[in-house]
N, C-alpha and C positions, 0 to 999 in steps of 0.2 A: 253361135252359142247353142241354138236349138238344133234338133235333127240328129238322128242316130248315125254315127260314123261307122262303128264296128259293133256287131251285135254279139255279146257274150251269150253263151248257151242258156244262162240262168234267167234272163229277162226278155220279155217280148214287148215291143213298143206299140202304142196305138198312134193314131194320126195326131198331127199338130193342129191346135186350134188357137184362135185369138182369145185372150182373157182380159177384158177391160175391168179394172178394179178401182177402188178409191185411192190406191197407191200408184196407179199408172197402168199402162197397157203391157201385157205380158204374152208370151207364147207358152201354152200349157200342153203337156203330153202325159198320158197315162202309161204306166209300165206294169206288166203282170210278172210277178216273181214266180217262176216255174217251180221252185223248190217249196216255198211256203204257201203259195196260192194268194198272197196279198197283192193288192193293187196300189201302187205308189203313184205319185204325181210330181213331175218336174215343172217348175214355173220359172221361166227365163226371160231376161231382158238384156238388150245390148248396152244399156247405160246412156247417160246424157252428156258425158264428157269427163275429163280427168278432174278429180277432186284431190286436193292436197291435205288429206287427213288420214287417220289410221285405216279407214275402210277403203279409201280410194287412192292409197299410196302408189306412186309410180315404182316400177322395178328399178334395181340398181342400173345406173347408166342412162336413165331417162326413158327406157323402153316400156312397152306395155306391161302392166302388172298382171300376175296370174289372176284368173277370174275369181270373184268372190262367190263362195258356196256356203249355204246354210243347210245342214241336215236337220230337219225339224221332225221330231217324233210326235206322232199323233197324240193329241190331248183334247178329248171332247169337252171336258169341263172348262179348260182354259181357252182353247181356240174358238169354241162356239158360244159358250155361256159367259166367257169373260171372268172366270173365277180368279180371285186373288189368293187362293191357297197356294198357287205356284206362280211362276213367271212366264209360263209357256205362251199364253195368248199375246202378251206384250212383246215377247221376243219374236213371235211370228210377224207381228205388225212392223216391228223395227227392221226385220230382215227384208220384208217386201219393200219398204221405203229405201233401204240402203242398196238393194240390188237393182231397183228401178233407176236409182241415181248413178251407181257405179258400174252396173253390168254384172251379170252372173246368173246364178240359179239357186232357187229354193227347192230343195228336194224334200217333199212331204212324205214321210214314211209311215204308212199305215201298218197296224199290227204292233206298234210300239207303245200302245196305251199303258200308262203306269210303269214306264221303263220295261215294258214287255210282259207284264203280268195280267193285263186285261182290265177292262172297265170295272167289272164286279169286284175283282180282287183289289183294285185301287181304292174303291169305296170302303171295302173291309179294312184296308190299311188306314184310310182316313179315320175310321171309327176308333182304331187303336191309337192313332195320334191324338184324337180328342180325349182319350183316357190317359195320355201322358207320354206315349212312345214317340220317338222321332221317326223320320221316313225310312231310315235304315232298319232300326229295331222292329218297326211294324211289319216290314216284309219278312224279316227273319222269324218273328213270332207266328206268322202265317205259314212258315215252312217254304217260303218262296225266295228266289234269288233277289239280291239287292238291285241288280241290273241284268235283265235277261235279253237285252237288245242285241241283235246281230246286224252287221253292216256290210255283209257280202253283197246283197242285192243293191245297196246304195253304191258300192264301188263299181259293180257291173254297169249300173246306169250311167255313172260318171264316165266310165271308159267308153260306153256307147255314144255319149254326147261329145267325146273328144276332150273331156275335162280331166286330163291325166295329171295336171299340175294346177293346184288351186291355192287360194287363201281361204282358210276355214273360219267362218263366222261362228264362234263357239267359245265357251268358257271351260270346256271339258277336254282335257288332254287325252282321255281314253278314246274319244272319237277320232282324234288325229292318229293315235297309235293303231287303231283298228283299220282305218283307211290305208295307212302306210303298209300294214300287213297284207292288204289286198292290192297293192301296187299303185296306189294313188300318192303322188308326191305332194306334201303339204308345205308350201313355201313359207307360210306364216299363219299364226293364229290371230284373228281379229276379235277383240272382245265383243260379247253380246250381252252386256249388262243393261238392265232396265231399272227404274226406280224401285227401291226396297219399300215394301209396305208392311204395316204392322201384322197383317194377316199371313204374310209369307216369310217374315224375318227368320223365324226359327228353322223353317224348311231350308232357306238359303244358307243359314249358318251351318246346318248339317251337311249340305252339299259341299260347302267350303272345307269343313273340318274333318269330314269322314269320307268324302268322295273325291277330294283333290280338285274341286272346281276352282277356277281362278276368279275370285270375286273380291273386288276392292271397295265396294260401297257399303259394306257391312261394318258394324262396330267391331273392334279388334278382339274382344274376348272370345275364346273358343266355346263351343257348345258343351255344356255339362253332360257327361255320358252316364251319370248315375253311379 
């Protein structure tokens, strides 16, 4: 699972190190994106055995399933401070638990804060949301893209790790489409849903209704767009 197989020109790997965590033991490796200058992190585990559920499903014919991969965009407020304004921190915890159990890789993508607009702009967008805008409208009112993330470096890292065919732990079809554009075969989408909270329900409704995220735990009514 870990270890660079073939090195695309766009990323440079660092050494592999052991990473003991509350979720289990992993192999971590830093990657420098030569184009953007960002430093990303792969966190991999071999898994503890076959599990017969959506995350650990066997491949057709009973052979090994494609490795489980989570592309996790950096979110300081959610990942570090546990903010309930989004679902990011809980998704990261879920991903580490599932990948330790089933095997695969969490690819932690730095430079993706606020869907690529940066920390300061994310907090500016939060201020607009507190005044009534949703997460899409807030970015647009700031003159910023709704989603500025790029996944070329992520695909390069997956290729380097030999993860050319994966099961993607995500609710976002755009991630699948972008990875496939860069030559990664996505055999399946595995849901990455966590409990809906009062603090993030509108945010998640907006992702479902305006950004095509596959979310099933929300109430059925669409978000009112004004």
